[in-house]
Each structure stands twice: as structure tokens, then as C-alpha cells.
N, C-alpha and C positions, 0 to 999 in steps of 0.2 A: 743472577739478575741484579743490575745496577739499582741503587736506592730510588732514584726517580722512577724507573720502571716498576719497582715494587709498589711505590705510592700509587702509580697510575693503575696498576693491576688490582690493587685493593679498591680504588675508586670505581673501576669497572665492575668489579664483583658486587659492590654495594648498590650501584645503579641497576644492574641487571637482576639482582635479588629483589628489587623494589617492584619489578614488573612481573605479571603473570605469564607473559608471552614474549615472543620475539621483539627486539628493538632494532630499529634501522640504525645503521652507523652514522648517517647525518644527524639523527635526533640524539644519539648517544654523545657524538662529537660536540653538539651544541651544549648539552648538559654539562660536559666535562671541560669545555673550552680547548678541545683538541682536534686536530685535523684528521681526516680519514686515514692518511698513510700511517700516522702514529698509532691510531687505534688498531689498524690492521697488523702492524708489527706486534703490539702487545697482545692482541687476540690470537695471533699465530702461536706465540709462546705459551698461551693459556689453553690451547686446543690439544689434540691428541696426536698431531703429526710429529714424526720424529725429526729432531733437530740435533745434528752432530752425533747421530746414532742413538740418541736417547729419546724415548717417547715423551711427549708432553704430558702434563697432569690430567688432560681431559676435562677441564673445568667449563669450557665453552664449546658450543657448536656455531659454526659460521656458515652461512650459505646465501645464495641469491634467491630473491623472491620478487617476481615482477620487475626484474632489472635492477633491484636495489639490494645491497648487502644488509644482512640482518644477523644478529647475534642473540643467543639464548644460553642461559646456564644449563648445564647437565646436572644430573643428580649430585655428582661429585662436586660440581661447582656450587651448588646450593649448600652442600655440607661445608665447604670451605668458607662461603659467605657467612653462614651461621656461626662458625668458629671465629671469624674475623669480627663480626658484630658483637659477639659475647666478650671479647677482650676489653 
């Protein structure tokens, strides 16, 4: 993962960890100053879908709710966010 994408992934983990429930992509994008397409690429890499034959880390779940994309940390994502925040 490129350094800019790693920084964005860390920022996404921090933002999602601060929320008890799902966060809409427009809201997350506004907080992070990123467009939806950039966030979708980042979140896809943080999910559990295989990319290049390798499964992702499974840190986030992403789905549509009432026609809007939302994201939420999984338990693995919360553990990663705790590790990130303790550094």
C-alpha cells in the first residue's frame, strides 16, 4: 500500500473508531476531505474481498443502506484502530 493510501487508511480507521455505528461515505468524505471514489478504493482494500488472489484484512464492512453507502469497523478493524491509536 502506498504511503498516501496508508495515511488515508489510518485516518479512516480513526474516524470509524470514533463512531459507535455505521458512517455514510459522504459524511466520512467530508470529515477527511476526500471524495467518495477515493474512499471506496481505500475501503475496498481494507475490507475482506480478495484482491490479486489475497484476501483483505477485513477491517471494514461496506454496504448500501437506504440508497447510501455506509462503512463500519469490524472487530478486527477496531483492534487495528486501537493498536494505531496506542502508537
